[in-house]
TIMAR-995272 format. One line per field, with one value per atom (N, C-alpha, C, O): residue number from 1; residue in three letters; atom name; x, y, z. Coordinates in Angstrom, 2 decimals. Layout:
# TIMAR-995272
n NUM:...
res ala:...
atom CA:...
c1 X:...
c2 Y:...
c3 Z:...
# end
This chain:
# TIMAR-995272
n 1:1:1:1:2:2:2:2:3:3:3:3:4:4:4:4:5:5:5:5:6:6:6:6:7:7:7:7:8:8:8:8:9:9:9:9:10:10:10:10:11:11:11:11:12:12:12:12:13:13:13:13:14:14:14:14:15:15:15:15:16:16:16:16:17:17:17:17:18:18:18:18:19:19:19:19:20:20:20:20:21:21:21:21:22:22:22:22:23:23:23:23:24:24:24:24:25:25:25:25:26:26:26:26:27:27:27:27:28:28:28:28:29:29:29:29:30:30:30:30:31:31:31:31:32:32:32:32:33:33:33:33:34:34:34:34:35:35:35:35:36:36:36:36:37:37:37:37:38:38:38:38:39:39:39:39:40:40:40:40:41:41:41:41:42:42:42:42:43:43:43:43:44:44:44:44:45:45:45:45:46:46:46:46:47:47:47:47:48:48:48:48:49:49:49:49:50:50:50:50:51:51:51:51:52:52:52:52:53:53:53:53:54:54:54:54:55:55:55:55:56:56:56:56:57:57:57:57:58:58:58:58:59:59:59:59:60:60:60:60:61:61:61:61:62:62:62:62:63:63:63:63:64:64:64:64:65:65:65:65:66:66:66:66:67:67:67:67:68:68:68:68:69:69:69:69:70:70:70:70:71:71:71:71:72:72:72:72:73:73:73:73:74:74:74:74:75:75:75:75:76:76:76:76:77:77:77:77:78:78:78:78:79:79:79:79:80:80:80:80:81:81:81:81:82:82:82:82:83:83:83:83:84:84:84:84:85:85:85:85:86:86:86:86:87:87:87:87:88:88:88:88:89:89:89:89:90:90:90:90:91:91:91:91:92:92:92:92:93:93:93:93:94:94:94:94:95:95:95:95:96:96:96:96:97:97:97:97:98:98:98:98:99:99:99:99:100:100:100:100:101:101:101:101:102:102:102:102:103:103:103:103:104:104:104:104:105:105:105:105:106:106:106:106:107:107:107:107:108:108:108:108:109:109:109:109:110:110:110:110:111:111:111:111:112:112:112:112:113:113:113:113:114:114:114:114:115:115:115:115:116:116:116:116:117:117:117:117:118:118:118:118:119:119:119:119:120:120:120:120:121:121:121:121:122:122:122:122:123:123:123:123:124:124:124:124:125:125:125:125:126:126:126:126:127:127:127:127:128:128:128:128:129:129:129:129:130:130:130:130:131:131:131:131:132:132:132:132:133:133:133:133:134:134:134:134:135:135:135:135:136:136:136:136:137:137:137:137:138:138:138:138:139:139:139:139:140:140:140:140:141:141:141:141:142:142:142:142:143:143:143:143:144:144:144:144:145:145:145:145:146:146:146:146:147:147:147:147:148:148:148:148:149:149:149:149:150:150:150:150:151:151:151:151:152:152:152:152:153:153:153:153:154:154:154:154:155:155:155:155:156:156:156:156:157:157:157:157:158:158:158:158:159:159:159:159:160:160:160:160:161:161:161:161:162:162:162:162:163:163:163:163:164:164:164:164
res met:met:met:met:lys:lys:lys:lys:ile:ile:ile:ile:phe:phe:phe:phe:thr:thr:thr:thr:gly:gly:gly:gly:phe:phe:phe:phe:leu:leu:leu:leu:leu:leu:leu:leu:phe:phe:phe:phe:phe:phe:phe:phe:his:his:his:his:ser:ser:ser:ser:met:met:met:met:leu:leu:leu:leu:ile:ile:ile:ile:phe:phe:phe:phe:ser:ser:ser:ser:gln:gln:gln:gln:thr:thr:thr:thr:glu:glu:glu:glu:asp:asp:asp:asp:tyr:tyr:tyr:tyr:ile:ile:ile:ile:ile:ile:ile:ile:lys:lys:lys:lys:lys:lys:lys:lys:ala:ala:ala:ala:phe:phe:phe:phe:phe:phe:phe:phe:ser:ser:ser:ser:ser:ser:ser:ser:gly:gly:gly:gly:lys:lys:lys:lys:phe:phe:phe:phe:asp:asp:asp:asp:glu:glu:glu:glu:phe:phe:phe:phe:ala:ala:ala:ala:pro:pro:pro:pro:val:val:val:val:cys:cys:cys:cys:phe:phe:phe:phe:met:met:met:met:asn:asn:asn:asn:gly:gly:gly:gly:ile:ile:ile:ile:val:val:val:val:phe:phe:phe:phe:cys:cys:cys:cys:ser:ser:ser:ser:asn:asn:asn:asn:arg:arg:arg:arg:tyr:tyr:tyr:tyr:thr:thr:thr:thr:asn:asn:asn:asn:glu:glu:glu:glu:leu:leu:leu:leu:phe:phe:phe:phe:asn:asn:asn:asn:tyr:tyr:tyr:tyr:ser:ser:ser:ser:asp:asp:asp:asp:ser:ser:ser:ser:arg:arg:arg:arg:asn:asn:asn:asn:gly:gly:gly:gly:ala:ala:ala:ala:asn:asn:asn:asn:phe:phe:phe:phe:arg:arg:arg:arg:ile:ile:ile:ile:thr:thr:thr:thr:tyr:tyr:tyr:tyr:ile:ile:ile:ile:asp:asp:asp:asp:thr:thr:thr:thr:val:val:val:val:ser:ser:ser:ser:ser:ser:ser:ser:lys:lys:lys:lys:ser:ser:ser:ser:trp:trp:trp:trp:lys:lys:lys:lys:glu:glu:glu:glu:ser:ser:ser:ser:thr:thr:thr:thr:asp:asp:asp:asp:leu:leu:leu:leu:gln:gln:gln:gln:gly:gly:gly:gly:asn:asn:asn:asn:val:val:val:val:asn:asn:asn:asn:thr:thr:thr:thr:his:his:his:his:phe:phe:phe:phe:asn:asn:asn:asn:ser:ser:ser:ser:gly:gly:gly:gly:pro:pro:pro:pro:ala:ala:ala:ala:thr:thr:thr:thr:phe:phe:phe:phe:asn:asn:asn:asn:arg:arg:arg:arg:ala:ala:ala:ala:gly:gly:gly:gly:asp:asp:asp:asp:thr:thr:thr:thr:met:met:met:met:tyr:tyr:tyr:tyr:phe:phe:phe:phe:ser:ser:ser:ser:arg:arg:arg:arg:asn:asn:asn:asn:leu:leu:leu:leu:tyr:tyr:tyr:tyr:thr:thr:thr:thr:asn:asn:asn:asn:val:val:val:val:asn:asn:asn:asn:thr:thr:thr:thr:lys:lys:lys:lys:ile:ile:ile:ile:ala:ala:ala:ala:leu:leu:leu:leu:thr:thr:thr:thr:asp:asp:asp:asp:lys:lys:lys:lys:asn:asn:asn:asn:lys:lys:lys:lys:leu:leu:leu:leu:gly:gly:gly:gly:leu:leu:leu:leu:phe:phe:phe:phe:ser:ser:ser:ser:ala:ala:ala:ala:val:val:val:val:leu:leu:leu:leu:lys:lys:lys:lys:asn:asn:asn:asn:gly:gly:gly:gly:lys:lys:lys:lys:trp:trp:trp:trp:val:val:val:val:asp:asp:asp:asp:val:val:val:val:thr:thr:thr:thr:gly:gly:gly:gly:leu:leu:leu:leu:arg:arg:arg:arg:phe:phe:phe:phe:asn:asn:asn:asn:asp:asp:asp:asp:asn:asn:asn:asn:ser:ser:ser:ser:tyr:tyr:tyr:tyr:asn:asn:asn:asn:asn:asn:asn:asn:thr:thr:thr:thr:thr:thr:thr:thr:pro:pro:pro:pro:ala:ala:ala:ala
atom N:CA:C:O:N:CA:C:O:N:CA:C:O:N:CA:C:O:N:CA:C:O:N:CA:C:O:N:CA:C:O:N:CA:C:O:N:CA:C:O:N:CA:C:O:N:CA:C:O:N:CA:C:O:N:CA:C:O:N:CA:C:O:N:CA:C:O:N:CA:C:O:N:CA:C:O:N:CA:C:O:N:CA:C:O:N:CA:C:O:N:CA:C:O:N:CA:C:O:N:CA:C:O:N:CA:C:O:N:CA:C:O:N:CA:C:O:N:CA:C:O:N:CA:C:O:N:CA:C:O:N:CA:C:O:N:CA:C:O:N:CA:C:O:N:CA:C:O:N:CA:C:O:N:CA:C:O:N:CA:C:O:N:CA:C:O:N:CA:C:O:N:CA:C:O:N:CA:C:O:N:CA:C:O:N:CA:C:O:N:CA:C:O:N:CA:C:O:N:CA:C:O:N:CA:C:O:N:CA:C:O:N:CA:C:O:N:CA:C:O:N:CA:C:O:N:CA:C:O:N:CA:C:O:N:CA:C:O:N:CA:C:O:N:CA:C:O:N:CA:C:O:N:CA:C:O:N:CA:C:O:N:CA:C:O:N:CA:C:O:N:CA:C:O:N:CA:C:O:N:CA:C:O:N:CA:C:O:N:CA:C:O:N:CA:C:O:N:CA:C:O:N:CA:C:O:N:CA:C:O:N:CA:C:O:N:CA:C:O:N:CA:C:O:N:CA:C:O:N:CA:C:O:N:CA:C:O:N:CA:C:O:N:CA:C:O:N:CA:C:O:N:CA:C:O:N:CA:C:O:N:CA:C:O:N:CA:C:O:N:CA:C:O:N:CA:C:O:N:CA:C:O:N:CA:C:O:N:CA:C:O:N:CA:C:O:N:CA:C:O:N:CA:C:O:N:CA:C:O:N:CA:C:O:N:CA:C:O:N:CA:C:O:N:CA:C:O:N:CA:C:O:N:CA:C:O:N:CA:C:O:N:CA:C:O:N:CA:C:O:N:CA:C:O:N:CA:C:O:N:CA:C:O:N:CA:C:O:N:CA:C:O:N:CA:C:O:N:CA:C:O:N:CA:C:O:N:CA:C:O:N:CA:C:O:N:CA:C:O:N:CA:C:O:N:CA:C:O:N:CA:C:O:N:CA:C:O:N:CA:C:O:N:CA:C:O:N:CA:C:O:N:CA:C:O:N:CA:C:O:N:CA:C:O:N:CA:C:O:N:CA:C:O:N:CA:C:O:N:CA:C:O:N:CA:C:O:N:CA:C:O:N:CA:C:O:N:CA:C:O:N:CA:C:O:N:CA:C:O:N:CA:C:O:N:CA:C:O:N:CA:C:O:N:CA:C:O:N:CA:C:O:N:CA:C:O:N:CA:C:O:N:CA:C:O:N:CA:C:O:N:CA:C:O:N:CA:C:O:N:CA:C:O:N:CA:C:O:N:CA:C:O:N:CA:C:O:N:CA:C:O:N:CA:C:O:N:CA:C:O:N:CA:C:O:N:CA:C:O:N:CA:C:O:N:CA:C:O:N:CA:C:O:N:CA:C:O:N:CA:C:O:N:CA:C:O:N:CA:C:O:N:CA:C:O:N:CA:C:O:N:CA:C:O:N:CA:C:O:N:CA:C:O:N:CA:C:O
c1 0.74:0.09:1.08:0.82:2.00:2.91:3.62:3.86:3.88:4.33:3.08:3.25:1.97:0.96:0.49:0.06:0.67:0.37:1.57:1.42:2.95:4.14:3.92:4.07:3.62:3.34:2.17:2.31:1.11:0.10:0.58:0.05:1.41:1.98:2.84:2.65:3.85:4.66:4.05:4.48:2.99:2.19:1.27:1.00:0.91:-0.01:1.23:1.10:2.24:3.25:3.88:4.27:3.98:4.21:3.05:3.33:1.77:0.71:0.86:0.72:1.17:1.30:2.23:2.03:3.67:4.69:4.79:5.71:3.74:3.97:4.01:3.78:4.30:4.32:3.13:2.03:3.29:1.91:1.89:1.00:2.93:2.59:2.11:2.45:1.37:0.73:1.72:2.56:1.62:2.48:1.70:0.81:1.90:1.17:2.18:3.34:1.69:2.42:2.07:0.93:2.89:2.69:3.67:4.78:3.22:3.99:4.97:4.78:6.28:7.54:7.32:6.69:7.86:7.63:8.29:7.96:9.27:9.82:9.04:9.36:8.14:7.29:6.29:5.47:6.38:5.45:4.12:3.36:3.82:2.59:2.33:1.31:3.18:2.89:4.21:4.13:5.15:6.16:6.47:6.11:7.02:7.48:8.80:9.71:8.86:9.86:10.21:9.42:11.40:11.56:13.02:13.84:13.26:14.66:15.40:16.44:14.89:15.60:16.78:16.56:18.02:19.02:19.53:19.66:19.86:20.52:22.01:22.87:22.04:23.51:23.74:22.98:24.76:25.14:24.02:23.51:23.52:22.60:21.00:20.03:20.92:19.86:19.79:20.56:18.47:18.17:18.41:18.06:19.06:19.18:18.20:18.11:17.47:16.43:16.41:17.15:15.48:15.32:13.90:12.88:13.91:12.69:12.79:13.81:11.39:11.27:10.79:10.19:10.95:10.60:11.38:12.60:10.63:11.63:12.36:11.89:13.37:14.32:14.17:14.66:13.39:13.21:12.15:11.19:12.00:10.91:10.05:8.93:9.93:8.81:8.15:6.94:8.87:8.16:8.46:9.41:7.63:7.59:6.69:6.33:6.25:4.91:5.36:5.82:5.16:5.26:4.06:3.61:3.71:2.74:3.10:3.99:2.38:2.69:2.83:3.38:2.25:2.13:3.40:3.99:3.74:4.74:5.81:6.24:6.34:7.27:8.58:8.93:9.43:10.58:11.76:11.38:12.81:13.63:14.09:14.16:14.36:14.81:16.18:17.14:16.30:17.63:17.69:16.72:19.06:19.42:19.28:19.91:18.41:18.25:18.54:18.50:18.94:19.10:18.36:18.09:18.00:17.33:17.88:18.16:18.08:18.74:17.62:16.90:17.45:16.33:16.22:15.24:17.64:17.74:17.08:16.17:17.53:16.99:15.85:15.16:15.61:14.49:13.20:13.10:12.04:10.75:9.79:8.63:10.36:9.38:10.14:11.37:9.19:10.18:10.82:11.71:10.32:10.75:12.26:12.93:12.74:14.21:15.05:16.26:14.63:15.53:16.28:15.80:17.54:18.46:19.04:19.05:19.50:20.16:21.54:22.18:22.06:23.48:24.27:23.81:25.54:26.46:27.51:28.00:27.88:28.86:28.48:27.64:28.86:28.66:27.79:27.98:26.93:26.01:24.74:24.13:24.19:22.87:23.12:23.81:22.32:22.57:21.19:20.22:21.11:19.80:18.91:17.75:19.50:18.72:18.49:18.75:18.15:17.86:19.03:20.05:18.94:20.09:19.32:18.18:20.12:19.38:18.75:18.37:18.64:18.70:20.61:21.47:20.66:22.13:22.31:21.26:23.47:23.78:25.33:26.09:25.73:27.15:27.94:27.39:29.29:30.09:29.91:29.12:30.71:30.54:30.98:30.44:32.07:32.82:32.05:32.39:31.10:30.19:31.17:30.82:32.18:32.97:32.73:32.92:32.36:32.15:30.69:30.14:29.93:28.49:28.52:29.18:27.70:27.23:26.03:25.13:25.77:24.35:24.04:24.97:22.93:22.47:22.11:21.68:22.39:22.05:22.16:22.63:21.72:21.81:23.05:23.91:23.40:24.74:25.51:26.63:24.34:24.71:24.29:23.12:24.97:24.51:24.67:24.12:25.44:25.49:24.25:23.87:23.72:22.35:22.92:22.09:24.21:24.55:24.59:24.52:24.71:24.78:23.59:22.69:23.42:22.08:21.53:20.33:22.07:21.50:20.89:19.85:21.55:21.09:19.33:18.59:18.98:17.61:16.48:15.27:17.16:16.34:16.34:17.03:15.43:15.23:16.45:16.58:17.26:18.62:19.52:20.65:19.14:19.85:19.90:19.62:20.20:20.33:20.73:21.35:20.35:20.92:21.98:21.97:23.00:24.11:24.55:24.23:25.45:26.05:27.30:28.20:27.29:28.57:29.13:28.34:30.21:30.68:31.29:31.74:31.05:31.77:32.20:31.53:33.33:34.04:33.62:33.24:33.60:33.27:34.46:35.37:34.61:35.74:35.28:34.67:35.67:35.27:33.70:33.18:33.14:31.61:30.85:29.63:31.64:31.01:31.31:32.35:30.60:30.62:31.25:30.66:32.38:33.31:33.99:33.80:34.84:35.30:34.38:34.62:33.21:32.24:33.07:33.96:32.77:33.37:32.32:31.66:32.01:31.02:31.80:32.98:31.01:31.43:31.51:30.84:32.46:32.84:31.91:32.01:30.87:29.78:28.74:27.64:28.85:27.55:27.83:28.88:26.59:26.48:25.11:24.02:25.35:24.49:23.30:22.25:23.53:22.10:21.01:20.01:21.48:20.53:20.71:21.72:19.95:19.89:20.65:20.58:21.39:22.08:21.38:21.48:20.72:20.12:20.05:20.28:19.74:19.37:20.44:20.22:21.69:22.83:22.36:21.56:22.89:22.71:23.91:23.97
c2 -1.34:0.05:1.12:2.16:1.12:2.13:2.61:3.79:1.70:1.83:2.48:3.42:1.83:2.48:4.06:4.80:4.44:5.90:6.72:7.87:6.04:6.70:7.16:8.30:6.16:6.35:7.46:8.38:7.25:8.30:9.72:10.65:9.97:11.17:11.69:12.85:10.92:11.05:11.46:12.36:10.69:11.03:12.45:13.26:12.64:14.05:15.06:15.99:15.01:16.00:16.33:17.46:15.26:15.62:16.25:16.83:16.08:16.82:18.42:19.38:18.52:19.83:20.77:21.98:19.92:20.63:20.63:21.16:20.00:19.87:21.13:22.22:21.04:22.19:22.95:22.40:24.19:25.05:25.96:26.81:25.87:26.71:26.10:24.96:26.74:25.95:26.18:27.08:25.43:25.36:25.15:24.30:25.79:25.56:24.86:25.24:23.77:22.88:23.20:23.00:23.63:23.76:22.88:22.52:22.64:21.96:22.70:23.79:22.05:22.98:23.36:22.67:24.39:24.67:23.82:23.95:22.92:22.06:20.91:20.08:20.61:19.49:19.35:20.23:18.35:18.36:17.82:17.83:17.29:16.58:15.40:14.76:15.04:13.81:12.63:11.43:13.16:12.15:11.97:12.81:11.05:10.83:11.65:11.51:12.40:13.36:13.46:13.95:13.00:13.03:13.31:13.56:13.24:13.29:14.52:14.39:15.73:16.97:17.36:17.43:17.58:18.27:19.35:19.33:20.29:21.73:21.32:20.69:21.91:21.85:23.02:23.20:23.68:24.78:25.70:25.95:26.31:27.31:26.70:27.40:25.16:24.71:23.42:23.11:22.66:21.33:20.21:20.12:19.19:17.65:16.73:16.66:16.04:15.29:14.01:13.87:13.09:11.95:12.05:12.47:11.72:11.73:10.54:10.10:10.10:9.11:9.86:9.18:10.99:11.72:11.29:11.20:10.98:10.79:11.96:13.09:11.78:12.63:12.96:13.94:11.90:12.05:12.83:12.49:13.96:14.95:14.11:14.51:12.96:12.37:11.44:11.19:11.03:10.25:10.89:10.53:11.87:12.63:12.55:13.54:11.50:11.00:9.57:8.63:9.60:8.26:7.96:8.85:6.83:6.76:5.35:4.70:4.91:3.67:2.37:1.38:2.42:1.25:1.41:0.39:2.41:2.62:3.47:4.28:3.42:4.50:4.23:3.09:5.36:5.26:4.81:4.82:4.51:4.30:5.77:6.77:5.71:6.80:7.48:6.73:8.71:9.38:10.44:10.93:10.86:12.01:13.15:13.21:14.17:15.43:16.55:16.60:17.84:18.96:20.06:20.10:20.94:22.22:23.39:23.28:24.44:25.69:26.55:27.20:26.53:27.16:28.75:29.39:29.32:30.75:31.22:32.05:30.71:31.05:30.38:30.97:28.99:28.49:28.88:29.51:28.60:28.97:27.75:27.78:26.70:25.56:24.32:24.26:23.17:21.85:21.37:20.51:22.00:21.58:22.08:21.80:22.85:23.25:22.42:22.69:21.41:20.42:19.43:19.03:19.03:18.29:17.10:17.18:16.03:15.16:15.40:16.10:15.05:15.50:14.96:13.98:15.51:15.26:14.37:14.59:13.34:12.52:11.11:10.74:10.33:8.73:8.30:7.15:8.99:8.54:8.20:7.38:8.58:7.92:6.93:7.11:5.77:4.72:4.30:5.01:3.18:2.69:2.15:1.82:2.07:1.45:2.49:3.64:2.37:3.32:3.89:3.23:5.31:6.02:6.99:7.42:7.25:8.26:7.50:6.35:8.16:9.66:9.78:8.91:11.19:11.70:12.30:12.58:12.74:13.82:14.07:13.16:15.24:15.86:16.04:16.13:16.11:16.59:18.04:18.71:18.54:19.99:20.88:21.95:20.38:21.28:21.15:21.87:20.28:19.92:19.21:19.21:18.72:18.18:16.59:15.99:15.99:14.72:14.36:15.12:13.41:12.98:11.42:10.58:11.19:9.89:9.61:10.31:8.54:8.21:6.79:5.99:6.39:4.98:4.93:5.87:3.52:3.25:1.62:1.06:0.96:-0.48:-0.91:-0.20:-2.11:-2.61:-2.79:-2.43:-3.58:-3.80:-2.79:-2.45:-2.13:-1.21:-1.51:-0.82:-2.55:-3.00:-3.89:-4.99:-3.13:-4.00:-5.21:-6.08:-5.54:-6.77:-7.90:-9.10:-7.47:-8.55:-8.88:-8.07:-10.36:-11.12:-10.71:-10.44:-10.61:-10.14:-8.84:-8.62:-7.93:-6.47:-6.40:-5.64:-7.16:-7.21:-7.73:-7.57:-8.40:-9.20:-8.38:-7.39:-9.01:-8.38:-8.55:-7.97:-9.38:-9.66:-8.49:-8.51:-7.45:-6.30:-5.50:-4.37:-5.59:-4.75:-3.29:-2.93:-2.39:-1.22:-1.15:-1.92:-0.24:-0.07:1.50:2.36:1.55:3.12:3.25:2.42:4.49:5.02:6.32:7.18:6.62:7.93:8.26:7.52:9.72:10.28:11.53:12.32:11.92:13.34:14.28:13.75:15.55:16.53:16.80:17.21:16.63:17.21:17.78:17.09:19.14:19.88:19.77:19.62:19.82:19.95:18.68:18.72:17.35:16.30:15.28:15.45:14.44:13.60:12.30:11.62:12.00:10.89:10.11:10.38:9.07:8.36:7.69:7.74:6.96:6.22:5.23:4.63:5.02:4.09:3.40:4.16:2.13:1.54:1.28:0.92:1.52:1.53:-0.02:-0.92:-0.11:-1.55:-2.53:-3.74:-1.85:-2.87:-2.93:-3.12:-2.77:-2.97:-4.63:-5.23:-5.13:-6.74:-7.23:-6.67:-8.22:-8.70:-9.28:-9.60:-9.39:-9.93:-9.03:-9.43:-7.69:-6.77:-5.46:-5.35:-4.51:-3.23:-2.34:-2.47:-1.45:-0.32:0.98:1.10:1.80:2.90:4.17:3.98:5.48:6.65:7.20:7.33:7.56:8.05:9.35:10.01:9.78:11.02:11.37:12.44
c3 -0.02:-0.15:0.06:-0.54:0.65:0.76:-0.64:-0.86:-1.44:-2.66:-3.66:-4.43:-3.48:-4.38:-4.12:-5.00:-2.59:-2.25:-2.70:-3.09:-2.63:-2.97:-4.76:-5.20:-5.44:-6.92:-7.22:-8.03:-6.48:-6.60:-6.21:-6.81:-5.41:-4.84:-5.89:-6.25:-6.48:-7.53:-8.88:-9.60:-9.10:-10.61:-10.16:-11.05:-9.09:-8.87:-8.94:-9.73:-8.31:-8.44:-9.76:-10.04:-10.60:-11.90:-12.89:-13.94:-12.43:-13.12:-12.59:-13.34:-11.17:-10.82:-11.27:-11.37:-11.63:-12.28:-13.77:-14.38:-14.34:-15.79:-16.68:-16.16:-18.07:-18.58:-18.69:-18.75:-18.71:-18.63:-19.73:-19.77:-20.84:-21.88:-23.05:-23.34:-23.75:-25.06:-26.24:-26.17:-27.27:-28.40:-29.64:-29.59:-30.71:-32.08:-32.80:-32.89:-33.33:-34.37:-35.82:-36.24:-36.47:-38.02:-38.90:-38.52:-39.88:-40.98:-41.49:-42.03:-41.35:-42.09:-43.68:-44.49:-43.88:-45.14:-46.21:-47.39:-45.81:-46.79:-46.73:-47.58:-46.03:-46.13:-47.35:-47.60:-47.98:-49.22:-49.20:-50.17:-47.93:-47.74:-48.45:-48.22:-49.32:-50.24:-49.81:-50.05:-49.27:-48.87:-47.29:-46.47:-47.00:-45.65:-45.51:-46.32:-44.59:-44.21:-42.86:-42.04:-42.52:-40.84:-40.56:-41.44:-39.27:-38.73:-39.21:-39.86:-38.93:-39.53:-38.43:-37.22:-39.03:-38.15:-38.72:-39.95:-38.14:-38.67:-39.13:-38.50:-40.51:-40.94:-42.05:-43.00:-41.83:-42.49:-42.42:-41.33:-43.67:-43.76:-43.87:-44.16:-43.56:-43.81:-42.84:-41.92:-43.38:-42.71:-43.43:-44.61:-42.74:-43.71:-42.98:-41.76:-43.87:-43.32:-44.23:-45.20:-43.81:-44.55:-45.46:-44.92:-46.58:-47.40:-48.46:-49.00:-48.64:-49.71:-51.00:-51.83:-51.22:-52.41:-53.59:-53.51:-54.85:-55.95:-56.42:-56.25:-56.95:-57.21:-58.94:-59.52:-59.51:-61.03:-61.12:-60.42:-61.91:-62.36:-62.88:-62.54:-63.65:-64.32:-63.11:-63.14:-62.21:-60.98:-59.71:-59.00:-59.41:-58.15:-57.26:-56.62:-57.11:-56.06:-55.41:-56.05:-54.20:-53.61:-52.41:-51.70:-52.35:-51.03:-50.53:-51.07:-49.50:-48.69:-49.52:-49.05:-50.92:-51.63:-52.62:-52.96:-52.99:-54.05:-53.62:-54.44:-52.42:-51.81:-52.29:-52.58:-52.43:-52.72:-51.67:-50.50:-51.85:-50.61:-50.08:-50.80:-48.76:-48.23:-48.64:-48.79:-48.80:-49.10:-48.18:-47.61:-48.04:-47.08:-47.92:-48.97:-47.49:-48.27:-47.66:-46.43:-48.56:-47.88:-48.31:-49.51:-47.61:-48.07:-47.44:-46.24:-47.98:-47.62:-47.10:-47.86:-45.65:-45.33:-45.21:-44.83:-45.69:-45.49:-47.01:-46.99:-48.22:-49.37:-50.02:-50.85:-49.61:-50.08:-49.73:-48.68:-50.45:-50.11:-50.19:-49.77:-50.75:-50.82:-50.89:-50.97:-50.84:-50.80:-51.98:-51.94:-53.22:-54.46:-54.62:-55.61:-53.56:-53.75:-53.05:-53.07:-52.41:-51.89:-52.77:-53.84:-52.27:-53.12:-52.11:-50.88:-52.88:-52.17:-51.77:-52.56:-50.90:-50.36:-51.44:-52.04:-51.83:-52.72:-52.18:-51.07:-52.93:-52.72:-52.59:-53.41:-51.83:-51.90:-50.75:-50.34:-50.20:-48.96:-49.50:-48.81:-50.50:-50.93:-52.13:-53.13:-51.74:-52.87:-53.28:-53.02:-53.92:-54.50:-53.44:-53.67:-52.23:-51.02:-49.92:-50.28:-48.95:-47.77:-47.40:-47.19:-47.28:-46.39:-45.47:-45.67:-44.43:-43.40:-42.33:-42.50:-41.19:-41.03:-40.67:-40.48:-40.70:-40.33:-39.32:-38.75:-38.68:-37.89:-37.94:-38.26:-37.63:-37.89:-36.69:-35.59:-36.85:-35.79:-35.59:-36.25:-34.59:-34.41:-35.40:-35.65:-36.02:-37.00:-38.45:-39.38:-38.57:-39.72:-40.92:-42.10:-40.55:-41.57:-41.63:-42.69:-40.59:-40.63:-40.42:-39.62:-40.92:-41.01:-40.66:-41.27:-39.58:-39.29:-39.57:-39.11:-40.40:-40.87:-40.98:-40.80:-41.22:-41.49:-42.96:-43.63:-43.44:-44.75:-44.72:-43.73:-45.78:-45.84:-45.83:-46.36:-45.26:-45.41:-46.85:-47.20:-47.66:-49.02:-49.87:-49.68:-50.88:-51.65:-53.08:-53.93:-53.37:-54.64:-55.29:-54.89:-56.38:-56.86:-57.35:-57.57:-57.60:-58.27:-57.00:-57.25:-55.80:-54.50:-54.30:-54.10:-54.34:-54.21:-52.87:-52.89:-51.81:-50.62:-50.61:-50.00:-51.32:-51.23:-51.52:-50.91:-52.35:-52.60:-51.55:-51.66:-50.50:-49.64:-48.16:-47.90:-47.31:-46.19:-45.24:-44.17:-45.76:-44.85:-45.12:-44.63:-45.85:-45.91:-45.03:-45.42:-43.70:-42.70:-42.86:-43.86:-41.80:-41.81:-40.86:-39.90:-41.03:-40.32:-40.47:-41.30:-39.28:-39.32:-39.98:-40.00:-40.57:-41.37:-41.22:-40.83:-41.43:-41.26:-42.87:-43.74:-42.80:-44.23:-44.12:-43.45:-44.72:-44.61:-45.65:-46.70:-45.59:-46.51:-47.08:-46.37:-48.27:-48.96:-50.44:-51.25:-50.67:-51.75:-51.87:-52.98:-51.00:-51.16:-51.30:-51.40:-51.31:-51.58:-50.33:-49.70:-50.03:-48.83:-49.37:-50.20:-48.92:-49.47:-48.08:-46.89:-48.68:-47.54:-46.75:-45.55:-47.17:-46.54:-45.86:-46.46:-44.47:-43.54:-42.73:-42.02:-42.68:-41.89:-40.51:-40.53:-39.19:-38.06:-37.67:-38.16:-36.72:-36.37:-35.89:-36.05:-35.18:-34.74:-35.52:-34.99:-36.99:-37.84:-37.84:-37.59:-38.19:-38.22:-39.17:-39.09:-39.94:-40.79:-40.05:-40.62:-38.67:-38.12:-37.37:-36.77:-37.55:-36.79:-37.45:-38.15:-37.36:-37.59:-36.55:-35.33:-37.21:-36.39:-37.27:-38.49:-36.46:-37.22:-36.26:-35.06:-36.72:-36.21:-35.32:-34.11:-35.92:-34.97:-34.50:-35.17:-33.26:-32.66:-31.93:-31.32
# end
């Protein structure tokens, strides 16, 4: 009974000291309303986020039945006015399979991100559900992300994802 009474007192005190300010939630200007977009992080003059939007102008719609793989996307939030102005990150981070989310070191010259372990379309396992997600790093050189390296604890038996 003492434990139950203690729990009630704790829960009641949480209600008393809970957040009192109201917030308004609005869709970000770069959200298309047609694609899955998530995991935004600040980078340079903008935001890097994951999206399954098609990058081909002829095929620019996806839904839950016909979705594209996720890509690491950048939008300049200072000069851009709509989601159409977003671009894939330059370099070797995006593949034909899932890439992202991503995060960056303090200097902004090293990125840590998630993507499928097998990225070669010719690899038989790359097209199966055994193609797990792993964590990788890349270095920014001359405006492109290069030197992609898998972290040592990646494993074919399980997923590693969402670096922070």
